[in-house]
N, C-alpha and C positions, 0 to 999 in steps of 0.2 A: 522561429528564431532566425534572424538573418546571418549572413556570413560574417559581418563585422562583429556582431554580438558573440558569435561562436569563437572567433579569434580572440576577442577581448577576454572572454571567460577562460580560454586556454592560457593566455598571458597572466591573468590574475592567479590562476591555479599554479602556474610555474613559480610565481613570486611566493605563493604560500608554501610550496614544496621547498623552495630555497630556504625559507625561514624555519621550516621544520628541520632541515639539514643543519642550520646554524644551532638550533636547540640541541640537537644530538651532539654536535661537536662541542658545544660549550658546557652542557650538563653532564655528558657521559664519557666523552672522549678527550677531554681537556688534558688529562695527565697521561694519556696513552700516546704511543709513538705517532699515530696518525694525527691526532689533535695537536700535539706539540709541533709537528712538521707543518701543519696547516697554518698555524699562527706564529711559527718560528720562535718557539719557547724553549727555554732550558727546563730541565726536570725540576730544578729548585723553584724557578719562578712559577711554573705550572702548579706545583704543590702549594706554594704560598698564595696563589691567586684563585684557587679553584672555587671558593665560595662566591667571589665576585663574578667569575665566569658563569657559574650556575645561575646566578641571579639574572645576568644578561641573557642567558639561554632561555630562561622563563619568559622574559619580555619578548624575545623573538617568537616564542610559542604563542603568546597572546596576539602578536601581529598576524601570525599564520591563522589562528582561530578566527580573528575578525574577518580576514579575507575569505575563509571558507564559509563563514556565516553569510557574508554578502553573496557568495555564489549560490548557496542553498536557497536563499530567498528569491533567486531569479531576478526578474526586472525590478522587483520591489527592493532589492538589495543594492541598487546602483549607488545610492548615497553612502552606504556603509563601505562599499568597495573604494569609493573615492576617498573617504576619510582615512581608512587604513592604509591605502597606497600613499596618501600624503604623509602619514606618520612614518612610513618606511623611507620615503624620500628625505624627510627632515632628519631622521636618524642616520641615514646614509651620508648626508651632507655633514652632519655634526661629526660622525666618525671619520670622515675624510679630513676634516679640519683638525681634529684632535688626536687621531691615531695614525692614519695613513691614507694616502690618496687612493690606494687600491680599493678601499671600501666604497668610494664613489661609484666605481664601475661594477663592482660585485653586487651592491645593494641598491643604490639610488637609481642608476641608469635603467635596470630592468623594471623597477617600479614606475619610473617615469614613462617608459614605453607602454607599460600596461595602463597607466592612468590616461595617457593620450588616447589609447584605444577605447577605454571605457567612456571617455568624454565624447568620442566620435561615434559611439554606437547608440 
């Protein structure tokens, strides 16, 4: 494996870990002080929206699983990594447009950097 592929896999792995973190925040910590602070939520809103957040967390888990699947397959998983990184980028752009610009930088930009790295390897 060359250096570019190694860096690429590390970047894809970091995006996967980031989405596992989102899963934990949205599925398990949404109503906790840390989760409410991360998303700037009131206790009432967190309580009323916890099912929606858990659903969103599950989707983030699927994105992470797809990226891990691509990594496990090695070179044969290149197209899978590209697909799931593209999904993360689209979700990040959508989130930035509909929820807050911060999402673009937290979600889409790291995935875009990883995608560029995968395409270059």
